[in-house]
N, C-alpha and C positions, 0 to 999 in steps of 0.2 A: 762309727759309728752306722749302725745298721741300715739296713738299703732303705727300709720301711721309713726313715725319717727323709729321704730324699725322694721317693714314691708319695709321702704324705705332702712334702711342700709342693713337688709337681702338679697333682693334683687338686691341687687346695683351690677354692671357690677365689680367694684372692688374688694366687696365678691368674685365675681364669680374666676377672675384671672386679678390680677393688669394689664396685657400685654395687657387689652383692654383699659386701661385707662391711660396711660404711652407713650411716645414714645420710639418707637423702637431704635431711637438712642442714645436716652437720657440714663441717670443714673437710676438704680434701683430705682423704686419708694418707696418712707418711707411715704408716703401717709396711715394715719391708719384709718380705718372705723369708722363713730360715735359710740362712746362711748355706750356698753351697761347698763351704770349709766345715768340716766336722766338727773342729776345734772350736768352733764360734755359734754351733748348733746349740740351743737351748736343750737343756736336759728332759723336759716336760711339756715344752709349747703353752706354759702358762697352766697348764691344768694339774690338781694336785694328783698325786700318784697312791694316795692313801686309801684304802679298804672302803671307809668310810665317807667318802666322796658321797654327798647328798643326790638324789634324782631331782632334774629338773622338772618343775611343776607342770603338772598337766601331760607328762610323757609318758609312756608306758614301761612295763619293766621290761625288763631282758629276756629274749628266749631261745641264747644261743644252746644250750642244754637242754631244751624242752623237746616233748614228743612231736609236738607241731613243726618244729624247724626240723628235726631229723625227719619228718615226711617231706616237708619242702626238699630237702637237700638230696633226698632218693629220688625225687620227680627232676629237680635240676640236672641231677648226675645222669636220668637215663633220658628225657626230653630232647636235651640242648645238641647232644650228640647226633640223637636221631635226625632234628633238625638237620645239621649242617651235613650229615652221611645223604639225606633225602636230596639236598639243594646240590650236593655235590656230585651227585651221579647223573645229573643232568647232562647231555651229549653237547659237545663244543658245537657250535655251530659257526668257527669265527675262523678267518684267517692270519690273524695277527699276530705274530709271534711276541711272545712275553719274555722274563727276564727271570721269573721265581722258577726253579724247577724243570725246566722246558715245558711249562704251561703255555696255553696259549692264553690272550689277555682278552676278555671284554672291552673292548672299545668303539660300542657300538653307538653309545649315548654321543651326539655330537654336541650338545651345550657341554660337556665334562670334558670329552677329548679336546674339544678348543683349549681348555685350561691346561689339561695334562700334557698335551703336545708341546707346549710353550713354557714350561714348569724352567727349564734350564735357562732361557732367555731372562725369565721374571726375576731368577735370582740374581741374575747379572744388573738387572735395575733395582734391585733390593740392595745392592752393593754400589753401586753408579750413583744413585740419586742421592744418599747423604754428604757423599766423598762431592760433589757438584757441587751442595750447599755449602761445605765446607771452602770449596775454590771460591766460590761466591763472594763469602764473607772474607777471607783474604784478599781480593781485589778489589774490594769497594770496604775498607776499613770504616770509613764514617757512617755503615749502619752496624757496625759492632756494639754492643752495650756499654764495653768497658770502654770504648773512644769517645763514646756522645759525653759518657760519664765523665770524664775524665778533663773532656775540653770546655764541659758546659758548667760543670758544678762549680760554685764560688765556694770559696771558703764558709761563706755564710749561710749557705743554702741548707734545709735540713735534710735529713736522713729522709725523710718522705718525695719530696723533691726529687734527690737523686733517684731512687726509686721508681719514681712516674717516668724519669727520665729515661732510666736505662729499660724498662718497658715499653715506652716508645720506639727507642732505636731499636729492640727485639722484634716488635710488630713493623716497623717501616723495611726490614732486612728481612724479616721472613716471608711477609704479604709480596714485597718484590720479587724474589725468587720463584715463590708459588707462582705468579701469573707469568712470569718469562720461561719457566721450565713446563708448565702448562700450555703454553701455545707451541712450543716445540712439539712435545708430548701429542695435542691435539692435530696436528699436520703430520705426525708421523702415524696415528693412528686410522685418522679416514682422510687423508691426503685433501683434495680439494672440495671435499664435503664439509672440511672444518669450516667454510666460509657459510654454510648453510644452519651450523649448529652456534654459531656467532651471531647470526641475523637475528636465529629466536631468542638466543640469551638476549641482545638487545631491545627486540620488542616486549620481552615480558620486563626489563627494567624501565623501560619508557613506560608502561601500563602502571607500575608502582609509584614512580616517582612523579607522573607529569598530568595522571589523570585525578580529578576531584576526588579528594581523601574516602568519602563514602563509598566511592563507584570501587575501591582497589579491589577487595574482596571477590566480587562478582565477577568483576573483570579477569583476575587471576585465574579463577576456578574456570570460567568459559575458555579464556585462551589455551590453557594446560592440558585440559580434558579434548578441546578440540585441536590441539598438537598432537596427543596419542593418536586420535583417529584418524587423523590427516598423517601422519607418518605411517600408519599400516597402510592405508588405501591408497596413497599416493607413492607407497615403497620407496621412503627417502628423498624423492623429487630427484629425479636424474636431471642431468644439464642437456641431454637427448633431446626428452620433453621439453626443457624451456627454448630448446634450439627449434623444435618445431611449432610452437607456439608465436616467436619473434618474426617466423618464417614472412616475408610479405605476401600476401593471396596473388599478386600476379606473377611469382616466380613460375619458370617453366619446372617441369616435371624433374629434371637433372637437378636445379638448384636445391632440391628438398634432399638427396643424397648429401650434398657438401656443406645445407646446415646443419642436416643430422652429425653430420661427421664432426664438424667441430664440437659438439656435445658430445660427441661419444668417446673423442680424444681425451676432453677434459674428463671424463666419466672415467676413462682406463688410468689415471692417477687417484686410486682408491684409497690410497693407505694400506695398513695392515689389516683394517676392519673395514673393508669399504662399504658395509650394511651400517653404517654408523647408526641407523635408527633402531637398530633392534635393542642398543643398550641403554639407548637416550631413556627408556624410565626413570630410570635413578635421578639422572640429572632434575627432570621433572620434580621431583619430589623437592629438590635443593631450591628450582625455581620456584615453589612456591612457599618454602620454608623463608626465603628472603623477603619475598613478598610480603607476606601475614606478621612477620617480624618485626619489619619496617613500620609495616600500617598498624600493629598494636604499641609501637614505639611512643607513638603520640600522645597515649595518654599514661604515658611514664619514662621520666627521664633516669636514665643513669646514674646520676650524682645523687637524685633523690630517693633513689629507691638503695642504695649504698648507704647514705646516712640514715634514713627510717630504720634500714635491719643492724645500722652497726657492723657492717661486713668490710673484711679486710679484701680487695678485688684480687689479692694475688693468692687467696685460701678460698675463693668460692667452690662451695658443692657443685654438683652438676645440674641438680635443681636450679640454683641460683644461677650457673652460667647460662642456662635456657632462657630462665624466666627473666632475667636480669637483662633490659635492652641494651643493645653497644650505643656508643654516645651519636648523637646525631650525624657529624659529620663524618664516621666510620660506614654508614649506610650509602657509598659510593661506589662507583661504579667500578674503578680499580678494585677492591676490596672485595665487590659479587665478583667479578671473572674470576678472582682467586681463588674465591670459596667454590662456587660453582664447578671450576674446573680443576682444582687441587686433586694433583695427580694418583697419590696413591687411594684414593676413595672414587673416584673418576666411575671407571667402570662397573663397580659392582658394588659399593658403598663398603661398611657399614654408612649408614646413614647418621649424619652430623647436621644438627640446625646452625643457621648462620649465627646467633648470636653465640652459641659453645663455641663455634669456629674462632670469633673474633676474641672470645675471651681468652680460647686456648693458645693462640697465636700471640697473645700480647705477654702472658704471664704462663710459664712452663707449669704444667699438671704435676702436683706433686706426687700421682698416683704412678708415673713413670720411673721406673727404677731399672739401671742393668740386669740386676738380678732376675726380677719379674719379667722383663723383656727375654732374656735369654729362655726362661723355664717355659715362656709362651712358646717360642720358637720351636722348644721339644717338643711341646705338645702338638705343633702343628705339625712336624715331624711324624709323630705316633700314628697322629688321625693320617696322615697321607701314606704311611706304610698300612695301616688297616685297610683302605680303600684299594690299594694294590693289593693285597691279599685275596678282598672279596672280588676283584675282576678276574683274576687269576684262576680263583676256585669254584666260583659261584656264576654260571652265566645265564641268570634269570632276566638280565634287562635283554640281551640278546632274543632271547625266547620268546619276551613278551613282543618285541618291537617284531619278530618274525609270526607274530600273529598264528600258531600253529593249531592244529586240530584238538582242542582242551580236551576231549573224551578220552587220548593218548594216555592223558595224565592221570594218574591215582589221585583223590581229594586232599590226601596228605601233602602230595606233590605241589596240586594246584594254591594248597593253601601257603607253603613255602615260597611260591614265587611272589605271591601277593606281599605276603610278609618280609622276605628279603628285598624285594624290590622298592618297599618303604623306607627299609634303613639304607638302601643306595643313593638312593632321592635326598636321604637326608646327611648323608657326609658329602655327597657331590656339591651340596648347596653348602655346607660348611668348610669344605676346604678354601674355595674362592675367596669367601669371608674373612676366613681367619686367614690367610695370607696376606691379602690387602689388608686388613687388621694391624696384622705382625708389620707389615711394611709403613704405615702409619704411626706405629708406636717408636720405631727404630727413629721415623724425623720427627719425634716429639709432640706428635698431636694424638691423642686416648678416646677415639669413638667406642663406642657401645658395643658388647660382644654380642654376636646375632643370633647363636645357638647356644641352647644352655641345657636341655636335655633330650634323651634320646625317646622317641615314643615307647619304648620297653621299660623307661625307668619313669614313667611319668601317668599314673593313673586317672589325670584330672585334663579332660578337654579343655577346659578353659586354661587351666595351668601352660598346657602344651602350647596353644598358639599365643600365648603372652612370651611365650620362650621361641618360638619359631620365627625365625627372622627379627629378634626382638626390636632392632634398633627401627625399623618400620613399625613394627607395633605402637613403639612409642610416639613416633610421629605422627600415628592415625589418630591416638589418643588425643595429642597437642591439637592437631589442625583440625580433624574430622569430629571426632566421638565428643569431644569436651564443648564445642562451639554448635553439636545438634543438641546437647542438652546430655549426655549422657546419659547415665540411669536414672538422675533425676535427682535431683538435692533438696526439693522442697517437701515440705509434710503431704503436699496434696498428691504428690508423683511417687510417694514411697508406696510398699507393699505390693500390689499384685498388678497394681498400672504402672509403676515403675518397673517392674519388671517387663511388662509388654514393651514399655518404651524403649526400655536395653533392648530386649530383642528386636525392634524393630530397626534401630539405631546402629543395633550391629548386622542387621540385612543388609543397611543400606553401605557400612563399612566394608563388608567383602563382597557388595556388589561392585565398589570400586576398586579394590584388590583385584578381583578377577579380571577386570577390563585393564587393571593400569597392569599386569602380568602380559595379557595378551588377547588381542579382540578376536578371541574364539568361542564359540556357543560352548566348547568342554569345560574351557576355564571358568564361564558364567555357571555352568551346570556345579562345578567346583566349588566355587563360591557359595552358594545358594545351598547345598551339601552340608557343605561347613557348619552354616548358620542353621540347618535342619538336625544335625547333629548334636550340636550345643544342647539342643531345648532337653534329650532326656537327663542330663546332669542337673540343669535348671529346678527341674520338675521332683527329682530323686530330692532334690536340696529341699523341696517344701514338703513331700512324703516323709523324709526321714531326716529331720534337724537333727545336727549335731547333739547342740544342748539336751535333747529329749533322750539320747543314748550315754550318758555319764557312766549312767550304773551299770551298763552293759556295752561296755567298751569292746569285747572281744565279737560281738554278735555285730556290732557297728563296723568294726574290721572286714568282717566277711561280707557284708552287704557292700562296703566297697570295693570287695575283693571283684564281684560279681559285676560291679558298675565298670571295675576298668577294663575287664575284658570285654565288654561291650563297646566301650569307648575305644581300645585298640583295633577292634574290627572295622569300628565306624569311621578310624583315622585314615585305616588302609582302603578303605572301598573309596572316601573321598580323594584321597589324593592318588590313587592309581588312574582315577577319572580324570585329574587335571595333569598329571606328571607324566603317566607312563602310557597306559593301554586304550585311553579313554572310556567312554560309555559304553561301547560296543565292546571294547575288550574285556570292560567289567562284567557286562552280560555272559561272555564269552567263558570267563572262568567261573563266575556263577554258576551256571548252566551245566558246565563240567562237572562241580563239587556235588551240585545237587544231584545230577543226572546219575553220576559215578553211585552214590551213595544208595539212589534208587534201585 
């Protein structure tokens, strides 16, 4: 079997996420990627091999042998090597020894270095966690599906009753283990600060379940946005600060020292990640998800929704898993803690809604298969190796952080600093998300894939942001964008007013996104720049509507190509401000390029 078969299987969309290849309204995909065994591989993947295969409607003819493609190939063969050569020639400003051909490694990005330096321990955890789950099931056989079904099912029971009993036992077993492991995991990560996390979770749960129904949304958003600000301003609420507050005013000066000492002593047990508040933002999204899912569940019951749509609860699509509420008794504190602290997704995501977690915990998603999980793991390793090669040969991150005299570089070199910085940002976010998603897949939970297309393979700004941190994007649509009105669905809000409303809602969304990332001015500027840079594409859609260019498709392609260049440049600018050099650094880059040309 040719190597191309394995490559096609490895890089298929279905391997990345079955959500890309199955209808959201249909049942779960049960399609298995082409087998890794050559003897079992399909001959043509279901496609006709005949030369007379009809061309899909609306698609353009192939241009592989055209002069246009030959010109593009020539540009590619010349430009791409020059781009890498320019980036490769940057001097090493680093002291870290690498492992590839004796090269130094650019490990100057602290965010990614925290992940990279702990990869061996994370791989051990990837192996230990599933083994502990198996051990837990052996120690507690009453929680195993087979035991419960055999014990409780009577000869007169129907298959449906047996299936429901098996689902309930699977649910109880998984949630119990998730909760026990999550508590141990939480204290290992944050030490004594785990009590602060649990207190915040408890307050949020009480807001959802104890307040009057119509107060829940406002209270949820107020509390969780307030927590984002409080965590940042109070720097995680150190116990030493509480000790000073609790000290009686009548104490003498030396008692101040002893009061602070006990707080500092407790703070010293900070776990593996003492600054727990830095990564708590992702947990805030799960807190909001639980509260609003619980709030919306009052208007639609689980059984009624399943009966109305005539759905099999064991084969729901992702859309149905998200939209159909859990049963009332499943919005319990135990399930809430198991969901918010679910170990594989706790630190970085991807983000899974509460309803989806409950459904997948009760019924194993059919999208998870051994072959697909293995292929996904291989893709992670390929991405990791790609990042290692970048860090060993292209030192643009270290150069950006050093804030050198930009006029020392040529305009082309400055352009490559910005261009490769953006790709390293993309990779440094992709790798943790893909690793923790792989852990969840091995554990039997299928969260959404976060990163779909790199900016070099995406000429649309709107499409790029829909694929960047995709699970967060879907969370925003469900919990912010649609409740705000989205782009407007009524006749009165269609047309230009609907577009204006959509842009205003987008501005509100990206303002929240910026504040959610970090309460810093540069990230707020990043959020506003993203909104600003979406406008040219929206305006171009009005000036050059696709339906009016059906007879001039080639001209329309060239117009889109020009727009694509502008989109990539604007994405470079926005992300360099938010995640690399900041606004001043971007000004320096631009001044260096313009000044050099002048």
